[in-house]
N, C-alpha and C positions, 0 to 999 in steps of 0.2 A: 558670676565669677569675676574676682578682680582682674584688671587688666594686665597685671604681672605679679609674680611672686618674688618677695624680697628675701635674701639670704637672712637666716637667723644669727644672731650675735652682732658684734661691733661691725659697722659698716659706714662708708662715706657715700652719700647720695650725691653724685656730681651732676652738673648741669640741670639744676631745678630752678623753677621760677617762683619767686616770692614776692609779696607786697613790700615795697622798700620801707613803708612805714613801720613794719614789724621788726626791722633791723635798725631803727632810728635813723634811717637815711631818707633824703628827700626824693621826689619822684613818684613813679607809678610802680611798675613791675620790674624786677631786676633778675638776672640770672646769677646763680651762686652754687655753693655747695653746702650741704648739711651733713653732719656726722652724728652717728648714734652709738652710744655705748653705755652699758650699765643702766639702761632704761632712761637716760637722759640725753639731750643734745650736748655733744662733746667737740673735742678737737678732731683732727683728721685720723682716719683709721686705715689699717693696711688694706682691707678689702674695699674697692671702690667699684660703683655701679653708675653708668651712664643712664640718666633718667630722661633723656631726650627732651628736656624743657617742661617735664611735668610740674603742674602748679601745686604747691604745698602750703596748707594752712595749719595753724595749731588748733587745738580743741575749741569747739564752740561753747558759748555760754547763752543759754535759752532762758531769759530772765522773767518771762511772763507766759506761764502755761496754766492749764487746769486738769491736772492728772485725775482729779476725783470725778470729773465729768466725761472724760474721754471714752470713746468707743461704746457710746450707747445708742448710736443712731439706729442700728438694726432694730432695737426694740422701742425706740422712742424718737422717731424723726420729727423734725420741725414741719408741722402741717402746712405752712405757707411761706417759709423762709424768712419771717419778719423777726425783728427783735423781741416783740411781745410774744410771738409764737414760741420762740426759744425760751424765754423766761418761764413761761406757763408750763411748757413741756418738761424742762428740767425740774422744776418744782414738783410736779406730779411724779416724775421718775424717782427723785430723791426721796420723797416721802414714802413710797412704795417699796424701793429696791436697795437703797444704799446701806447694806450691812457692811461690816468690817470686811468679810471675805469678798464681797462684790467689789468694794473700792479698792481693795488690795490687789486683786487679780487683774483688773482693768489698768490700774496704775503700773503694775509691773509689766504688763504688756507693753504699755507706751513706753516705759523706760528702756526695754530691750530695743525698741525701734530707735530711739534716740541714740543709744549706745552704738548701734550698728552704723548709724549715719555719721558719727564723729563728735557728738557732744559730750562735753566733759562736766558741765555743771548746769543745773536747772533750779529755777525758782517756780514753784507751783502755788497758785491760790486755791484755797480749801474753803468751800461753803461751810460756814460756822454757825448757823442758826441752831440753837439747842434742840435736840440732843446731838445733832450731827457733829458739833464741835468735839465732843468726847470721843466719838467713833472715828472720824477722820484723822484727828491729830495723833491718836494712837497708832493708827495704820502708818501715817507719816513717819513717826519716830521709828517703827519697825523697818520700813523701807530705807530710810536714811541710813540705818545700820547695815542692813543687808547690802546696799549698793556703795558703801563707803569707799571702796577700792576701785569703783569704776566711774561713778557720776557723784559729784558734790550736790547734795539736796539742800534747798532751802525751802521754807513755806511761809505764806502770809495767809492770815484769816481773811474771810470775805463775807461781809453783811452789808445791807442796804443802809444808808444813812438815817432813814426814817425808822429802822428797827434798832439802831445803835443807842442803847440808853447807858450813859456812863455810870449811873448809880444802880443800874438794874443787872440783868443777866450777862450783859457784855462784859462787866467787870471780871467775871468768872472766866469767860471766854479769854480775855486778856491775860489772865493768870495762866491759862493753859498755854497760850502762845509763849509767854515768858518762860515757863517751865520747859517748854520744848525747844527753846533756842530760836523762835520764829520772828516773824515780822507782823506788825499790827496793820491790817488793811480794811478798807471800807470802799464802798461805791457812793460817790457823791453825785447828787442831782438836785435841781432847785427845790427846796422845801423852805418854808417860812423861817424856820428857826435854825437854818444850817450854820450860821455863825457860832451859835452857842453849842451845837453839837460838835463842831470841829474844835472848839476850845476844850470841850470835854474829852475828845478823843485824843488831842495833844497831851492833856494831862495824864491820862491813863498811860500813854506811851512813855512819856517823861518819867513817871514814878516807876515804870519797869525797865527803863533804859532800852526801849525798843525803837528799831528803825520803823518807817512807815511806807506803805505802798498803796495808793489809791487808784481805783477805777474812776475815770473822771470824764464827764461830758461825752458819753458814748451815745451821740446823737447828732443829727444834722441841723437841729433847732438852734438857730444863732442866738436865741434868748438864754440859752443854757451857758452860764459863765461861772460855773463853780471852780474852774482852774484859777480864775482871777481871785476869787475869795479865798482859796487855799494859799496863793502866793502872798496876798495881803496879810493873812493871818499868821504865816510862818515868819514874815518880816516883823509883825507886831510883837509877837511873843519871844522872838529870838530863838526859836526852837532850832537846836543845833545838830540833831541827829540826822542821818541821811533820809531824804524824802523822794519817793518816786512817784510820778503820775503816769498813768496809761491811757491810751486812746486819744482823748482831747480832740474828737472829731468835729465839734461845733465850731472850732477855730477857723475851719475851711470855709464856712459859710458866713462868718461875721464880717462886718465892715473892716476893711484892711487897717485902717489906722488904729481902730480899737483892738483888733487881734494883735497887732504888733506892739502895742503899748502893754497888753497883757503879757506878752513875751518878754518884755523888758523887766517886768516885776519877777517873772519866773526865773530870769537870768540872775537878778539881784539876790533872789531868795536861795539860789543855789540848788534848784530842784532838778532831779533827773527825770527824763522823759523816755518812755518806751512806746514806740509805735507798732501797731498790729495789723499791718496792711492786709493780710489775706482775709482775716475775719471781718475787718470792717469793710472791705470791698464786697464781701458776701452779704452783710446784714444791712448796710447803710443805703438810704435812697432806694429801698425795695418797695415797689408798688405793683399790684397785680396788673398785667397788661401794659405797663409802662416801662420804657428803656430808662434805666438809671442815668441820672445826669452827673451825680457826684461820686468821687472815688472813695470818700470817707477817710483818706489818709490825713494826718495832721500836717502842720506846717514845718517839716523837718529841715528844710533848707534855712528858713528864716530862723530856727532855733539854733542850729549849728553855727550860723554867722554871728550869734550873740554869745557863743561859748557854752551854751547849754549842752550837757551831756546827753546825746541822743542815742537810743538803741533801737533795734528791731527784734521781734520775738515771734514765736509760733501762735500763741494764745490757744484757742480750742482746737481739738482734733476729733473728728467724726462724731460730733454731738450736735444737739439742736442749734447751737450758735455758729457752728461751721461744719458742714457735712463732709469735709475732705481733710487732708493734712496728715502728717506722719511724724511730726517732731523732727523734721529734716531741716536743719538751718541753712543748708545750701539753697533749698528751695525758697525759704523765707528771704535770703539775700537776693536770689535770682528775681522773685516777685517784687520785693521792695525797690529793686533797681528799675523794673519796668513801670511799676505804679507810681513811684516817686520821682522818676527821671533823675536818678542818682548818676547816670552816665553823663559824660560831658560837664562834670562837676569836680569836686575835690577828689584826689586819688586815694583818700584814706577812708573811704565809707566802709570798707571792710571791717574797720574797728567796731562798727555798729553792732556786730555780732560776736565781738572778741573782747577787746579791752574796754570798750565803753560800758557794756552791761557788767563786766567784771567789777568796774569801779563803783557802778551804782549798787551792787550787791555786796561791796566790801570784800571782794575775792582777790586773789593774786591774778594779775593780767596774763592771758595766754601769751606765749613768748617763742621765738625761734632762735633765741641767743643761748650760747653754751651754759649749761647748768639747768636749763629749763626741762620740764618732764618731756620725755619722748612720745608725747600724745599728739599725733598728727593725722591728717587726711591729705591723701595724695590724689590727683585728679589727672586723667589723660586729656589734659587741655594745657596750652601753653599761652594763653592770654584770656581777658575777660570774656570776649566774644565766644570763644570755644568753652569756657567754663559755664556760661549762662544759657548756651544754646541747647544743652542736653541735661537730663537728670543725673547723669553719671552714677548710674547704679553699679558700675564697676570700679568704684573708687576703692583706694586702699586706705584702711584705718588702722593706725598703730596706737597701741597703748603700752606705755613704758618701753617704747622701742620695738615692740613685737607686733607683727601683723595678727589681727584678730579674725575670727570667723564672723562673717557679716550677714549670716543668714538671718532673715527677718522672720519673727514669729508669724504663724498661720492664723488668719482671722477665725478660722474654724475652732481654735482653742477656746474661744469666748462664747461658742454656740449655746452652751447650756445656760449662760446668763441672759440669753436673749429670748428664752422661752416666755411666753406670755403669762401673766399673773392675774 
């Protein structure tokens, strides 16, 4: 149950705590009032309510998820928790089970979770090895329409760079992406002809006027430097559509000077970065019987210092790549703060789950200024310590200024999809 019930209709929420950066002001947290009318943030209203310092945030933007993989853990758990275990298990599950109905039901389940937690926009990656591209992109288009008034949905295709043939079947996949209003995506890892494959990939994107979203260097192997090659190639070609890279884990194990030089190239190329701290903490540096030494998180502080647009996102949920998660962006921000030591740092890291991912995805930035949508999450917390100390399952979520039912879907709904085949 929510920690309090708000009156319906126009109201002024007095004595709320908000991040100063969301109001264009310097500093950390400030006390203020927020008013709601006609589904939007407005000027003062006749009915006022003292919120006792409750912390308020606008709707979250979760810019890197995998709705097509989500919630298969019960039928396809990772056998050893490793990255290769995840890859192989998902491939088997996809080949055997990913019908349109299966993908649609699991993705809709995940979206209901995200909605209840206060997320207003999501970008999902979709495994797009034929014939899965035709299946999953049709599901995505239907879900985007179904959820249009609750969550803004984007999608990026996902295929390994060694499987990406610009003159082969991937050209057809790129057409599906373009026809679906999607983003062209690919996983990069060291292969001998990666430069040529990148050039072909960029040409496909340019010809279709598509944005790009890469999975990059998701490994602790310091020799994996595909991020550097991507930045160099973007600069060489003058590719000017938005480019996002995710993961970038190997930066954390590389020689410091080399890693920072790569980040200088990334900044010059104007590339967006999204870090996935929960999934990378789960997968990276995992060895049986050995305590992990590395956290897997990329160099977010060094990126931010260079003006690189840095975001955090959920990544996988309850699948072989990550056994946990619920598309709760408060959990993502809380864990990113702990894993990446965001505290005792700049006061505007909250933008990493709000304005920064919105900018990377070419979406309107979540805002608390008059005229913005009344899409808010309100927490029984008056500062960051109180916010991050608890999961806040009693948070209030508003959509268009109205309090929503936050009941989460029951896992049992998917039981019939978990039956062995």
